[in-house]
C-alpha positions, 0 to 999 in steps of 0.5 A: 500500500505504501508504494502504491500511495507514492505512485498515485501521489507522484503520478509515476507508475515506475516508482518502486519501494526503493524511492523511500531511501533514494528520494534525495537523488530525485529532482523534486520541488522544494515543497515535496523535498521539505515534506519528505525530509519531515517524513523521514525525521518523523519516521526515524526520530519522532522524539526529535521533531521540533517547532522548526520542522513544522516551520520549515513546512510552512515556509515551503508552502504547506498550510495547517491542514496540509501539515496535519494531514501529512503528519496523520498519514505519515504516522498511520503508515509508520503504524501499519508498517510496524504492524506488518513487521511485527506480524510477519506480513509481507510489506505492501501486501494484504493477506488473501484471507482478509475480510475487510471490504476496503482491503479487497484487491480491485475494490475502490476505496471510499473517502468520507468527509465530514 
């Protein structure tokens, strides 16, 4: 799911899971580069996040809602990645016996806004 999300966001169907570690080598705009640096720090050193990290996002053009949503998504993907690792599930795969309708291969996801 992580790699598929990156492909959708970048509209680049050729990106692999390797992008997570090689993104600094890509020609990215400053807004994206700042977000990825924040995601890396939040993932690898969450206790080291400071106000200056959020200020850097604002300076790069992220608004409060975007920062909140990015932080929520980064946190969720970190949580789900750790669940995959702890349970022995293969990365980016949903078990065939999963009974969640939203996890069924080929089914569209549903977005609900309040």
